[in-house]
N, CA and C atoms as a LAMMPS dump frame, in Angstrom:
ITEM: TIMESTEP
0
ITEM: NUMBER OF ATOMS
681
ITEM: BOX BOUNDS ff ff ff
-5.0000000000000000e+02 5.0000000000000000e+02
-5.0000000000000000e+02 5.0000000000000000e+02
-5.0000000000000000e+02 5.0000000000000000e+02
ITEM: ATOMS id mol type element x y z
1 1 1 N 33.48 445.826 -296.905
2 1 2 C 32.368 445.291 -297.68
3 1 3 C 32.493 445.772 -299.131
4 2 1 N 32.415 444.839 -300.087
5 2 2 C 32.558 445.169 -301.491
6 2 3 C 31.34 444.637 -302.256
7 3 1 N 30.32 445.473 -302.424
8 3 2 C 29.11 445.012 -303.122
9 3 3 C 29.39 444.748 -304.595
10 4 1 N 28.621 443.826 -305.176
11 4 2 C 28.742 443.55 -306.605
12 4 3 C 28.076 444.647 -307.438
13 5 1 N 26.954 445.172 -306.931
14 5 2 C 26.194 446.163 -307.681
15 5 3 C 25.513 447.109 -306.7
16 6 1 N 25.569 448.401 -306.964
17 6 2 C 24.873 449.399 -306.158
18 6 3 C 23.598 449.811 -306.9
19 7 1 N 22.467 449.781 -306.189
20 7 2 C 21.185 450.213 -306.753
21 7 3 C 20.657 451.352 -305.896
22 8 1 N 20.397 452.486 -306.501
23 8 2 C 19.871 453.627 -305.754
24 8 3 C 18.475 453.983 -306.25
25 9 1 N 17.668 454.503 -305.341
26 9 2 C 16.316 454.96 -305.671
27 9 3 C 15.926 456.048 -304.682
28 10 1 N 15.338 457.122 -305.186
29 10 2 C 14.91 458.241 -304.345
30 10 3 C 16.059 458.77 -303.493
31 11 1 N 17.259 458.763 -304.057
32 11 2 C 18.44 459.268 -303.353
33 11 3 C 18.813 460.611 -303.974
34 12 1 N 18.683 461.715 -303.234
35 12 2 C 18.788 463.055 -303.833
36 12 3 C 20.205 463.575 -304.038
37 13 1 N 21.23 462.761 -303.795
38 13 2 C 22.611 463.231 -303.916
39 13 3 C 23.378 462.385 -304.927
40 14 1 N 24.357 463.015 -305.539
41 14 2 C 25.229 462.269 -306.433
42 14 3 C 26.084 461.282 -305.637
43 15 1 N 26.243 460.078 -306.18
44 15 2 C 27.108 459.1 -305.54
45 15 3 C 28.54 459.392 -305.969
46 16 1 N 29.45 459.616 -305.027
47 16 2 C 30.835 459.982 -305.381
48 16 3 C 31.506 458.914 -306.239
49 17 1 N 32.44 459.362 -307.079
50 17 2 C 33.139 458.439 -307.975
51 17 3 C 33.878 457.353 -307.213
52 18 1 N 34.414 457.708 -306.041
53 18 2 C 35.166 456.694 -305.286
54 18 3 C 34.255 455.571 -304.781
55 19 1 N 32.958 455.871 -304.627
56 19 2 C 31.999 454.832 -304.246
57 19 3 C 31.627 454.002 -305.469
58 20 1 N 31.44 454.673 -306.599
59 20 2 C 31.051 453.966 -307.815
60 20 3 C 32.131 452.999 -308.292
61 21 1 N 33.365 453.249 -307.908
62 21 2 C 34.465 452.384 -308.329
63 21 3 C 34.543 451.089 -307.519
64 22 1 N 33.798 451.032 -306.41
65 22 2 C 33.875 449.859 -305.529
66 22 3 C 33.13 448.65 -306.089
67 23 1 N 31.827 448.776 -306.47
68 23 2 C 31.094 447.583 -306.909
69 23 3 C 31.631 447.014 -308.221
70 24 1 N 31.64 445.716 -308.291
71 24 2 C 32.191 445.014 -309.447
72 24 3 C 31.46 445.357 -310.735
73 25 1 N 30.131 445.516 -310.637
74 25 2 C 29.321 445.758 -311.832
75 25 3 C 28.796 447.19 -311.914
76 26 1 N 29.34 448.068 -311.102
77 26 2 C 28.944 449.468 -311.173
78 26 3 C 27.717 449.8 -310.354
79 27 1 N 27.037 450.874 -310.726
80 27 2 C 25.871 451.346 -309.989
81 27 3 C 24.774 451.753 -310.969
82 28 1 N 23.528 451.485 -310.559
83 28 2 C 22.378 451.87 -311.372
84 28 3 C 21.395 452.643 -310.51
85 29 1 N 20.586 453.444 -311.171
86 29 2 C 19.632 454.301 -310.463
87 29 3 C 18.23 454.094 -311.027
88 30 1 N 17.238 454.208 -310.156
89 30 2 C 15.829 454.06 -310.54
90 30 3 C 15.19 455.449 -310.571
91 31 1 N 14.63 455.816 -311.706
92 31 2 C 14.075 457.157 -311.88
93 31 3 C 12.664 457.067 -312.452
94 32 1 N 11.668 457.714 -311.821
95 32 2 C 10.279 457.577 -312.263
96 32 3 C 9.877 458.513 -313.406
97 33 1 N 10.54 458.376 -314.54
98 33 2 C 10.126 459.048 -315.77
99 33 3 C 10.791 458.33 -316.934
100 34 1 N 10.371 458.661 -318.145
101 34 2 C 11.036 458.135 -319.33
102 34 3 C 12.183 459.074 -319.68
103 35 1 N 13.339 458.837 -319.088
104 35 2 C 14.491 459.675 -319.385
105 35 3 C 14.807 459.62 -320.884
106 36 1 N 15.274 460.746 -321.441
107 36 2 C 15.811 461.927 -320.746
108 36 3 C 14.783 462.964 -320.31
109 37 1 N 13.491 462.704 -320.505
110 37 2 C 12.471 463.634 -320.021
111 37 3 C 12.358 463.528 -318.5
112 38 1 N 12.244 464.66 -317.839
113 38 2 C 12.022 464.657 -316.398
114 38 3 C 13.245 464.394 -315.56
115 39 1 N 14.398 464.871 -316
116 39 2 C 15.585 464.758 -315.152
117 39 3 C 15.437 465.675 -313.939
118 40 1 N 15.942 465.231 -312.805
119 40 2 C 15.9 466.085 -311.629
120 40 3 C 15.128 465.469 -310.484
121 41 1 N 14.908 466.244 -309.412
122 41 2 C 14.374 465.692 -308.17
123 41 3 C 12.868 465.484 -308.147
124 42 1 N 12.126 465.938 -309.193
125 42 2 C 10.672 465.92 -309.096
126 42 3 C 10.027 465.472 -310.414
127 43 1 N 10.316 464.244 -310.884
128 43 2 C 9.777 463.807 -312.177
129 43 3 C 8.26 463.704 -312.218
130 44 1 N 7.608 463.644 -311.046
131 44 2 C 6.138 463.644 -311.033
132 44 3 C 5.598 464.934 -311.639
133 45 1 N 6.446 465.922 -311.771
134 45 2 C 6.057 467.185 -312.423
135 45 3 C 5.543 466.937 -313.846
136 46 1 N 6.061 465.931 -314.52
137 46 2 C 5.623 465.652 -315.888
138 46 3 C 4.131 465.366 -315.931
139 47 1 N 3.645 464.59 -314.957
140 47 2 C 2.206 464.307 -314.894
141 47 3 C 1.443 465.562 -314.504
142 48 1 N 1.963 466.303 -313.56
143 48 2 C 1.347 467.576 -313.147
144 48 3 C 1.146 468.482 -314.361
145 49 1 N 2.115 468.49 -315.267
146 49 2 C 2.076 469.401 -316.409
147 49 3 C 1.366 468.831 -317.633
148 50 1 N 0.85 467.59 -317.529
149 50 2 C 0.012 467.099 -318.616
150 50 3 C 0.362 465.761 -319.21
151 51 1 N 1.422 465.099 -318.742
152 51 2 C 1.767 463.79 -319.285
153 51 3 C 0.625 462.81 -318.999
154 52 1 N 0.33 461.937 -319.956
155 52 2 C -0.781 460.999 -319.806
156 52 3 C -0.325 459.593 -319.448
157 53 1 N 0.909 459.469 -318.945
158 53 2 C 1.416 458.144 -318.597
159 53 3 C 2.269 458.189 -317.332
160 54 1 N 2.401 457.018 -316.711
161 54 2 C 3.308 456.807 -315.591
162 54 3 C 4.496 456.028 -316.144
163 55 1 N 5.721 456.384 -315.75
164 55 2 C 6.889 455.763 -316.376
165 55 3 C 8.031 455.579 -315.384
166 56 1 N 8.931 454.658 -315.728
167 56 2 C 10.109 454.363 -314.907
168 56 3 C 11.295 454.075 -315.823
169 57 1 N 12.47 454.544 -315.419
170 57 2 C 13.722 454.232 -316.108
171 57 3 C 14.734 453.715 -315.093
172 58 1 N 15.469 452.68 -315.451
173 58 2 C 16.64 452.256 -314.686
174 58 3 C 17.855 452.528 -315.573
175 59 1 N 18.799 453.298 -315.051
176 59 2 C 19.948 453.719 -315.859
177 59 3 C 21.239 453.613 -315.049
178 60 1 N 22.338 453.565 -315.737
179 60 2 C 23.638 453.602 -315.078
180 60 3 C 23.873 454.998 -314.517
181 61 1 N 24.513 455.081 -313.384
182 61 2 C 24.827 456.383 -312.809
183 61 3 C 25.949 457.042 -313.609
184 62 1 N 25.977 458.371 -313.55
185 62 2 C 26.975 459.137 -314.288
186 62 3 C 27.372 460.344 -313.449
187 63 1 N 28.265 461.143 -314.002
188 63 2 C 28.791 462.291 -313.256
189 63 3 C 27.725 463.338 -312.971
190 64 1 N 26.677 463.402 -313.802
191 64 2 C 25.587 464.344 -313.593
192 64 3 C 24.295 463.576 -313.358
193 65 1 N 23.385 464.198 -312.619
194 65 2 C 22.126 463.544 -312.263
195 65 3 C 21.369 463.046 -313.49
196 66 1 N 20.934 461.783 -313.434
197 66 2 C 19.954 461.218 -314.371
198 66 3 C 20.41 461.277 -315.826
199 67 1 N 21.709 461.19 -316.07
200 67 2 C 22.225 461.293 -317.437
201 67 3 C 22.846 459.996 -317.948
202 68 1 N 22.918 458.967 -317.112
203 68 2 C 23.606 457.739 -317.493
204 68 3 C 22.847 456.914 -318.522
205 69 1 N 23.54 455.94 -319.086
206 69 2 C 22.978 455.081 -320.128
207 69 3 C 21.789 454.278 -319.596
208 70 1 N 20.76 454.136 -320.414
209 70 2 C 19.502 453.494 -320.019
210 70 3 C 19.594 451.982 -320.192
211 71 1 N 19.197 451.259 -319.127
212 71 2 C 19.187 449.795 -319.152
213 71 3 C 17.788 449.229 -319.31
214 72 1 N 16.775 449.949 -318.834
215 72 2 C 15.395 449.463 -318.94
216 72 3 C 14.429 450.621 -318.742
217 73 1 N 13.287 450.552 -319.436
218 73 2 C 12.229 451.543 -319.271
219 73 3 C 10.867 450.86 -319.384
220 74 1 N 9.896 451.39 -318.66
221 74 2 C 8.518 450.932 -318.743
222 74 3 C 7.596 452.142 -318.621
223 75 1 N 6.407 452.057 -319.242
224 75 2 C 5.393 453.096 -319.07
225 75 3 C 4.019 452.465 -319.215
226 76 1 N 3.032 453.131 -318.651
227 76 2 C 1.65 452.698 -318.782
228 76 3 C 0.744 453.927 -318.665
229 77 1 N -0.496 453.859 -319.153
230 77 2 C -1.398 455.009 -319.044
231 77 3 C -1.682 455.348 -317.581
232 78 1 N -2.1 456.58 -317.348
233 78 2 C -2.491 456.972 -316.001
234 78 3 C -3.6 456.047 -315.508
235 79 1 N -3.6 455.696 -314.229
236 79 2 C -4.626 454.778 -313.71
237 79 3 C -6.005 455.411 -313.72
238 80 1 N -7.023 454.566 -313.817
239 80 2 C -8.403 455.068 -313.759
240 80 3 C -8.666 455.746 -312.415
241 81 1 N -8.139 455.161 -311.342
242 81 2 C -8.205 455.785 -310.023
243 81 3 C -7.079 456.806 -309.954
244 82 1 N -7.344 457.98 -310.49
245 82 2 C -6.284 458.966 -310.65
246 82 3 C -6.059 459.725 -309.348
247 83 1 N -5.352 459.061 -308.429
248 83 2 C -4.983 459.657 -307.15
249 83 3 C -3.556 459.247 -306.806
250 84 1 N -2.96 459.957 -305.842
251 84 2 C -1.561 459.751 -305.514
252 84 3 C -1.168 458.308 -305.237
253 85 1 N -1.886 457.584 -304.354
254 85 2 C -1.496 456.204 -304.059
255 85 3 C -1.492 455.297 -305.289
256 86 1 N -2.413 455.531 -306.224
257 86 2 C -2.451 454.714 -307.437
258 86 3 C -1.235 454.982 -308.327
259 87 1 N -0.796 456.243 -308.396
260 87 2 C 0.417 456.558 -309.148
261 87 3 C 1.628 455.882 -308.524
262 88 1 N 1.724 455.956 -307.197
263 88 2 C 2.854 455.344 -306.499
264 88 3 C 2.868 453.833 -306.707
265 89 1 N 1.704 453.199 -306.644
266 89 2 C 1.626 451.754 -306.857
267 89 3 C 2.084 451.386 -308.262
268 90 1 N 1.661 452.169 -309.262
269 90 2 C 2.077 451.893 -310.64
270 90 3 C 3.584 452.013 -310.778
271 91 1 N 4.17 453.03 -310.174
272 91 2 C 5.621 453.197 -310.207
273 91 3 C 6.324 451.99 -309.595
274 92 1 N 5.838 451.562 -308.428
275 92 2 C 6.48 450.449 -307.727
276 92 3 C 6.422 449.167 -308.551
277 93 1 N 5.278 448.927 -309.189
278 93 2 C 5.142 447.717 -310.006
279 93 3 C 6.092 447.749 -311.2
280 94 1 N 6.153 448.883 -311.881
281 94 2 C 7.031 448.98 -313.048
282 94 3 C 8.505 448.976 -312.661
283 95 1 N 8.808 449.509 -311.486
284 95 2 C 10.191 449.483 -311.013
285 95 3 C 10.678 448.048 -310.865
286 96 1 N 9.831 447.186 -310.295
287 96 2 C 10.198 445.781 -310.172
288 96 3 C 10.442 445.143 -311.528
289 97 1 N 9.581 445.466 -312.509
290 97 2 C 9.755 444.932 -313.858
291 97 3 C 11.072 445.413 -314.471
292 98 1 N 11.36 446.688 -314.278
293 98 2 C 12.59 447.247 -314.839
294 98 3 C 13.833 446.628 -314.213
295 99 1 N 13.823 446.456 -312.91
296 99 2 C 14.985 445.886 -312.233
297 99 3 C 15.224 444.439 -312.662
298 100 1 N 14.133 443.691 -312.875
299 100 2 C 14.278 442.316 -313.341
300 100 3 C 15.004 442.255 -314.681
301 101 1 N 14.838 443.285 -315.488
302 101 2 C 15.48 443.342 -316.799
303 101 3 C 16.849 444.004 -316.739
304 102 1 N 16.959 445.078 -315.929
305 102 2 C 18.177 445.889 -315.923
306 102 3 C 19.324 445.238 -315.163
307 103 1 N 19.049 444.591 -314.046
308 103 2 C 20.137 444.027 -313.238
309 103 3 C 20.936 442.979 -314.015
310 104 1 N 20.288 442.009 -314.688
311 104 2 C 21.094 441.062 -315.478
312 104 3 C 21.914 441.748 -316.577
313 105 1 N 21.377 442.83 -317.147
314 105 2 C 22.129 443.552 -318.177
315 105 3 C 23.366 444.224 -317.57
316 106 1 N 23.184 444.793 -316.376
317 106 2 C 24.32 445.437 -315.717
318 106 3 C 25.391 444.411 -315.357
319 107 1 N 24.958 443.272 -314.835
320 107 2 C 25.904 442.225 -314.449
321 107 3 C 26.616 441.656 -315.673
322 108 1 N 25.92 441.628 -316.799
323 108 2 C 26.516 441.121 -318.032
324 108 3 C 27.458 442.127 -318.681
325 109 1 N 27.502 443.331 -318.118
326 109 2 C 28.4 444.344 -318.651
327 109 3 C 27.863 445.107 -319.844
328 110 1 N 26.554 445.003 -320.101
329 110 2 C 25.979 445.736 -321.226
330 110 3 C 26.013 447.235 -320.922
331 111 1 N 26.431 448.047 -321.875
332 111 2 C 26.587 449.474 -321.593
333 111 3 C 25.285 450.23 -321.486
334 112 1 N 24.233 449.764 -322.142
335 112 2 C 22.973 450.495 -322.162
336 112 3 C 22.939 451.507 -323.295
337 113 1 N 21.815 452.194 -323.411
338 113 2 C 21.62 453.172 -324.478
339 113 3 C 21.846 454.575 -323.935
340 114 1 N 22.709 455.335 -324.592
341 114 2 C 22.975 456.692 -324.135
342 114 3 C 21.787 457.594 -324.407
343 115 1 N 21.561 458.514 -323.504
344 115 2 C 20.442 459.436 -323.628
345 115 3 C 20.763 460.543 -324.639
346 116 1 N 19.721 460.976 -325.319
347 116 2 C 19.844 462.097 -326.237
348 116 3 C 19.618 463.395 -325.462
349 117 1 N 20.671 464.142 -325.24
350 117 2 C 20.571 465.366 -324.439
351 117 3 C 19.638 466.388 -325.067
352 118 1 N 19.455 466.322 -326.381
353 118 2 C 18.573 467.275 -327.054
354 118 3 C 17.109 467.05 -326.678
355 119 1 N 16.791 465.872 -326.167
356 119 2 C 15.412 465.548 -325.789
357 119 3 C 15.187 465.675 -324.282
358 120 1 N 16.189 466.155 -323.567
359 120 2 C 16.105 466.21 -322.103
360 120 3 C 15.244 467.376 -321.634
361 121 1 N 14.594 467.173 -320.488
362 121 2 C 13.875 468.246 -319.809
363 121 3 C 14.13 468.112 -318.317
364 122 1 N 14.004 469.227 -317.606
365 122 2 C 14.28 469.247 -316.176
366 122 3 C 12.983 469.234 -315.369
367 123 1 N 13.047 468.664 -314.174
368 123 2 C 11.869 468.55 -313.31
369 123 3 C 12.208 469.038 -311.905
370 124 1 N 12.183 470.345 -311.684
371 124 2 C 12.476 470.885 -310.35
372 124 3 C 11.313 470.685 -309.397
373 125 1 N 11.563 470.95 -308.127
374 125 2 C 10.528 470.837 -307.113
375 125 3 C 9.37 471.787 -307.404
376 126 1 N 8.187 471.453 -306.889
377 126 2 C 7.039 472.341 -307.015
378 126 3 C 7.256 473.611 -306.198
379 127 1 N 6.772 474.708 -306.73
380 127 2 C 6.781 475.953 -305.958
381 127 3 C 5.562 475.983 -305.047
382 128 1 N 5.558 476.896 -304.085
383 128 2 C 4.405 477.034 -303.187
384 128 3 C 3.148 477.359 -303.984
385 129 1 N 3.294 478.151 -305.028
386 129 2 C 2.143 478.534 -305.846
387 129 3 C 1.572 477.32 -306.589
388 130 1 N 2.419 476.395 -306.993
389 130 2 C 1.957 475.232 -307.745
390 130 3 C 1.202 474.233 -306.866
391 131 1 N 1.336 474.328 -305.573
392 131 2 C 0.59 473.439 -304.68
393 131 3 C -0.889 473.799 -304.641
394 132 1 N -1.232 475.007 -305.071
395 132 2 C -2.619 475.477 -305.061
396 132 3 C -3.254 475.151 -306.409
397 133 1 N -4.205 474.216 -306.408
398 133 2 C -4.841 473.75 -307.637
399 133 3 C -5.994 474.673 -308.009
400 134 1 N -6.087 474.991 -309.287
401 134 2 C -7.132 475.89 -309.8
402 134 3 C -8.378 475.077 -310.147
403 135 1 N -9.447 475.239 -309.388
404 135 2 C -10.665 474.471 -309.592
405 135 3 C -11.465 474.931 -310.801
406 136 1 N -11.051 476.001 -311.465
407 136 2 C -11.75 476.448 -312.669
408 136 3 C -11.16 475.808 -313.928
409 137 1 N -10.153 474.968 -313.778
410 137 2 C -9.63 474.203 -314.905
411 137 3 C -10.539 472.999 -315.167
412 138 1 N -10.376 472.315 -316.313
413 138 2 C -11.157 471.098 -316.564
414 138 3 C -10.918 470.045 -315.481
415 139 1 N -11.925 469.202 -315.266
416 139 2 C -11.87 468.226 -314.176
417 139 3 C -10.666 467.308 -314.28
418 140 1 N -10.344 466.824 -315.488
419 140 2 C -9.218 465.895 -315.614
420 140 3 C -7.902 466.579 -315.249
421 141 1 N -7.758 467.841 -315.599
422 141 2 C -6.534 468.57 -315.244
423 141 3 C -6.424 468.719 -313.731
424 142 1 N -7.53 469.006 -313.068
425 142 2 C -7.519 469.12 -311.609
426 142 3 C -7.146 467.777 -310.99
427 143 1 N -7.751 466.71 -311.469
428 143 2 C -7.469 465.381 -310.927
429 143 3 C -5.995 465.011 -311.116
430 144 1 N -5.479 465.278 -312.313
431 144 2 C -4.083 464.941 -312.612
432 144 3 C -3.126 465.696 -311.693
433 145 1 N -3.388 466.973 -311.473
434 145 2 C -2.504 467.777 -310.631
435 145 3 C -2.591 467.344 -309.165
436 146 1 N -3.787 467.09 -308.67
437 146 2 C -3.935 466.647 -307.284
438 146 3 C -3.225 465.306 -307.075
439 147 1 N -3.385 464.388 -308.024
440 147 2 C -2.725 463.085 -307.908
441 147 3 C -1.211 463.239 -307.888
442 148 1 N -0.691 464.077 -308.785
443 148 2 C 0.756 464.284 -308.83
444 148 3 C 1.274 464.88 -307.526
445 149 1 N 0.586 465.882 -307.026
446 149 2 C 1.021 466.544 -305.791
447 149 3 C 0.965 465.609 -304.587
448 150 1 N 0.062 464.626 -304.633
449 150 2 C -0.156 463.768 -303.463
450 150 3 C 0.479 462.387 -303.601
451 151 1 N 1.391 462.211 -304.554
452 151 2 C 1.95 460.877 -304.789
453 151 3 C 2.736 460.355 -303.593
454 152 1 N 3.591 461.161 -303.014
455 152 2 C 4.406 460.714 -301.888
456 152 3 C 3.822 461.13 -300.549
457 153 1 N 3.14 462.263 -300.519
458 153 2 C 2.492 462.756 -299.301
459 153 3 C 1.482 463.814 -299.715
460 154 1 N 0.348 463.904 -299.018
461 154 2 C -0.659 464.895 -299.392
462 154 3 C -0.118 466.317 -299.26
463 155 1 N -0.164 467.063 -300.381
464 155 2 C 0.254 468.456 -300.323
465 155 3 C -0.572 469.366 -301.241
466 156 1 N -1.559 468.788 -301.95
467 156 2 C -2.415 469.592 -302.817
468 156 3 C -3.363 470.442 -301.982
469 157 1 N -3.588 471.655 -302.436
470 157 2 C -4.519 472.562 -301.775
471 157 3 C -5.434 473.192 -302.814
472 158 1 N -6.585 473.677 -302.357
473 158 2 C -7.516 474.369 -303.241
474 158 3 C -8.246 475.437 -302.447
475 159 1 N -8.501 476.55 -303.106
476 159 2 C -9.301 477.623 -302.527
477 159 3 C -10.746 477.363 -302.926
478 160 1 N -11.56 476.927 -301.958
479 160 2 C -12.946 476.558 -302.233
480 160 3 C -13.842 477.743 -301.926
481 161 1 N -14.638 478.134 -302.902
482 161 2 C -15.444 479.347 -302.787
483 161 3 C -16.331 479.318 -301.549
484 162 1 N -16.237 480.365 -300.743
485 162 2 C -17.059 480.474 -299.554
486 162 3 C -16.605 479.617 -298.394
487 163 1 N -15.539 478.849 -298.597
488 163 2 C -15.054 477.928 -297.568
489 163 3 C -13.63 478.267 -297.165
490 164 1 N -12.813 478.642 -298.16
491 164 2 C -11.431 478.989 -297.88
492 164 3 C -10.467 477.927 -298.352
493 165 1 N -9.217 478.026 -297.934
494 165 2 C -8.156 477.122 -298.357
495 165 3 C -8.299 475.779 -297.653
496 166 1 N -8.255 474.693 -298.428
497 166 2 C -8.391 473.354 -297.875
498 166 3 C -7.35 472.422 -298.49
499 167 1 N -6.943 471.408 -297.713
500 167 2 C -6.038 470.37 -298.196
501 167 3 C -6.849 469.307 -298.929
502 168 1 N -6.541 469.065 -300.187
503 168 2 C -7.274 468.092 -301.001
504 168 3 C -6.483 466.792 -301.036
505 169 1 N -7.043 465.728 -300.473
506 169 2 C -6.315 464.453 -300.416
507 169 3 C -6.702 463.507 -301.54
508 170 1 N -7.854 463.723 -302.187
509 170 2 C -8.281 462.856 -303.288
510 170 3 C -9.377 463.556 -304.076
511 171 1 N -9.549 463.118 -305.313
512 171 2 C -10.634 463.611 -306.155
513 171 3 C -11.303 462.43 -306.84
514 172 1 N -12.587 462.584 -307.152
515 172 2 C -13.332 461.539 -307.837
516 172 3 C -14.264 462.173 -308.86
517 173 1 N -14.32 461.568 -310.034
518 173 2 C -15.22 462.061 -311.068
519 173 3 C -16.66 461.873 -310.634
520 174 1 N -17.505 462.792 -311.007
521 174 2 C -18.937 462.705 -310.727
522 174 3 C -19.642 462.435 -312.044
523 175 1 N -20.162 461.222 -312.26
524 175 2 C -20.829 460.911 -313.532
525 175 3 C -22.102 461.726 -313.7
526 176 1 N -22.54 461.805 -314.931
527 176 2 C -23.78 462.53 -315.206
528 176 3 C -24.992 461.763 -314.706
529 177 1 N -24.841 460.449 -314.577
530 177 2 C -25.954 459.622 -314.105
531 177 3 C -25.665 459.111 -312.706
532 178 1 N -26.602 458.33 -312.155
533 178 2 C -26.405 457.769 -310.827
534 178 3 C -25.239 456.777 -310.862
535 179 1 N -24.458 456.736 -309.775
536 179 2 C -23.344 455.79 -309.696
537 179 3 C -22.88 455.724 -308.261
538 180 1 N -21.723 455.086 -308.055
539 180 2 C -21.162 455.018 -306.718
540 180 3 C -19.713 455.427 -306.763
541 181 1 N -19.204 455.916 -305.648
542 181 2 C -17.805 456.277 -305.488
543 181 3 C -17.285 455.574 -304.255
544 182 1 N -16.251 454.74 -304.424
545 182 2 C -15.661 453.972 -303.309
546 182 3 C -16.746 453.169 -302.584
547 183 1 N -17.717 452.634 -303.352
548 183 2 C -18.75 451.809 -302.759
549 183 3 C -19.905 452.588 -302.178
550 184 1 N -19.823 453.901 -302.151
551 184 2 C -20.894 454.725 -301.593
552 184 3 C -21.815 455.167 -302.718
553 185 1 N -23.093 454.837 -302.6
554 185 2 C -24.044 455.194 -303.64
555 185 3 C -24.3 456.693 -303.593
556 186 1 N -24.149 457.324 -304.761
557 186 2 C -24.41 458.754 -304.872
558 186 3 C -25.8 458.982 -305.436
559 187 1 N -26.393 460.098 -305.093
560 187 2 C -27.643 460.484 -305.72
561 187 3 C -27.385 460.816 -307.176
562 188 1 N -28.438 460.767 -307.989
563 188 2 C -28.289 461.211 -309.365
564 188 3 C -27.903 462.679 -309.369
565 189 1 N -27.15 463.054 -310.387
566 189 2 C -26.714 464.44 -310.481
567 189 3 C -27.931 465.347 -310.592
568 190 1 N -28.104 466.278 -309.676
569 190 2 C -29.264 467.169 -309.735
570 190 3 C -29.222 468.036 -310.982
571 191 1 N -30.419 468.391 -311.466
572 191 2 C -30.479 469.274 -312.626
573 191 3 C -29.789 470.601 -312.346
574 192 1 N -29.759 470.993 -311.077
575 192 2 C -29.133 472.266 -310.714
576 192 3 C -27.619 472.225 -310.884
577 193 1 N -27.05 471.001 -311.126
578 193 2 C -25.623 470.892 -311.346
579 193 3 C -25.246 471.13 -312.802
580 194 1 N -26.203 471.464 -313.621
581 194 2 C -25.92 471.729 -315.024
582 194 3 C -24.831 472.787 -315.138
583 195 1 N -23.84 472.495 -315.986
584 195 2 C -22.71 473.407 -316.128
585 195 3 C -23.162 474.827 -316.443
586 196 1 N -24.21 474.955 -317.266
587 196 2 C -24.648 476.284 -317.682
588 196 3 C -25.179 477.104 -316.513
589 197 1 N -25.524 476.427 -315.422
590 197 2 C -26.14 477.123 -314.299
591 197 3 C -25.128 477.622 -313.284
592 198 1 N -23.882 477.189 -313.387
593 198 2 C -22.903 477.529 -312.355
594 198 3 C -21.562 477.899 -312.977
595 199 1 N -20.918 478.877 -312.407
596 199 2 C -19.582 479.258 -312.822
597 199 3 C -18.571 478.231 -312.312
598 200 1 N -17.48 478.005 -313.059
599 200 2 C -16.425 477.115 -312.554
600 200 3 C -15.917 477.585 -311.194
601 201 1 N -15.728 476.632 -310.297
602 201 2 C -15.299 476.94 -308.935
603 201 3 C -16.431 476.989 -307.936
604 202 1 N -17.675 476.931 -308.409
605 202 2 C -18.837 476.995 -307.523
606 202 3 C -18.989 475.704 -306.73
607 203 1 N -19.286 475.809 -305.442
608 203 2 C -19.579 474.645 -304.612
609 203 3 C -20.996 474.174 -304.904
610 204 1 N -21.145 472.894 -305.271
611 204 2 C -22.445 472.335 -305.599
612 204 3 C -23.067 471.566 -304.447
613 205 1 N -22.199 470.967 -303.615
614 205 2 C -22.731 470.166 -302.508
615 205 3 C -21.66 469.997 -301.437
616 206 1 N -22.079 469.968 -300.173
617 206 2 C -21.189 469.717 -299.038
618 206 3 C -21.315 468.266 -298.626
619 207 1 N -20.192 467.629 -298.321
620 207 2 C -20.158 466.256 -297.834
621 207 3 C -19.432 466.226 -296.494
622 208 1 N -19.525 465.111 -295.792
623 208 2 C -18.838 464.999 -294.507
624 208 3 C -17.331 465.13 -294.658
625 209 1 N -16.803 464.697 -295.802
626 209 2 C -15.351 464.705 -295.985
627 209 3 C -14.909 465.626 -297.121
628 210 1 N -15.757 466.543 -297.548
629 210 2 C -15.339 467.449 -298.613
630 210 3 C -16.503 468.115 -299.31
631 211 1 N -16.3 468.387 -300.61
632 211 2 C -17.284 469.128 -301.384
633 211 3 C -17.332 468.592 -302.813
634 212 1 N -18.452 468.828 -303.48
635 212 2 C -18.527 468.692 -304.924
636 212 3 C -18.522 470.1 -305.498
637 213 1 N -17.613 470.325 -306.452
638 213 2 C -17.479 471.655 -307.043
639 213 3 C -17.624 471.559 -308.558
640 214 1 N -18.003 472.672 -309.162
641 214 2 C -18.068 472.759 -310.612
642 214 3 C -16.701 473.167 -311.152
643 215 1 N -16.148 472.366 -312.058
644 215 2 C -14.91 472.749 -312.733
645 215 3 C -15.268 473.386 -314.073
646 216 1 N -14.297 473.52 -314.948
647 216 2 C -14.551 474.151 -316.238
648 216 3 C -15.493 473.334 -317.107
649 217 1 N -15.553 472.012 -316.886
650 217 2 C -16.363 471.194 -317.786
651 217 3 C -17.342 470.255 -317.084
652 218 1 N -17.16 469.995 -315.766
653 218 2 C -18.073 469.062 -315.103
654 218 3 C -17.873 469.126 -313.597
655 219 1 N -18.83 468.595 -312.817
656 219 2 C -18.638 468.549 -311.365
657 219 3 C -17.515 467.593 -310.987
658 220 1 N -16.884 467.869 -309.848
659 220 2 C -15.782 467.047 -309.357
660 220 3 C -15.898 466.929 -307.85
661 221 1 N -15.739 465.711 -307.36
662 221 2 C -15.825 465.441 -305.927
663 221 3 C -14.451 465.602 -305.298
664 222 1 N -14.339 466.439 -304.284
665 222 2 C -13.089 466.66 -303.559
666 222 3 C -13.182 466.048 -302.172
667 223 1 N -12.2 465.237 -301.808
668 223 2 C -12.07 464.744 -300.43
669 223 3 C -10.979 465.566 -299.764
670 224 1 N -11.337 466.208 -298.652
671 224 2 C -10.424 467.157 -298.025
672 224 3 C -10.114 466.738 -296.603
673 225 1 N -8.882 467.015 -296.194
674 225 2 C -8.415 466.642 -294.845
675 225 3 C -9.024 467.541 -293.786
676 226 1 N -9.264 468.779 -294.111
677 226 2 C -9.787 469.724 -293.124
678 226 3 C -11.128 470.265 -293.57
679 227 1 N -12.074 469.311 -293.792
680 227 2 C -13.398 469.71 -294.249
681 227 3 C -14.313 470.068 -293.083
């Protein structure tokens, strides 16, 4: 079997040179970051560490991971529903857009744009300590980290005061006024939820599927697997 083009995605090993020599138009790889930023096995780390966008690059394969010439890139702001499945959906949509652009370029023999190594950054796997989210940080930072950790599978955890360690599968902002979350009508925020009245990390309310806690700047709704 002699393929015309090899396309790899989420493949953690280098493709040997003898394989790359087989396809007529070479091989390309799909990487979920704006390369050269976020090279390595865990580009979702960029969002965990503060990036405000979701991104995808399709590039030619090279002798070293994620260093080949770029054929297509896309990015968009973080989704309003800042949770793991929404990040994954955004990646999948942009990947399709990138492939529609990159594959014809590869077949046409276009070399692509070489990456600037001076702008490169590495994205290693999360450590065990990084899986534990700090609820005393601002709410958006907590949401961003939980979403990043849960993009492929739920792995975010939090130490909830008086409750212990829990697996956090989703987070939702708690507005200052009455509103709804996932179609469920919430009560108006009680006056007792005033930031000045509670230290960050304080549990404000218990729910069937989690808790509302005070972060550094506002209450945040946590949905937990083992509530």
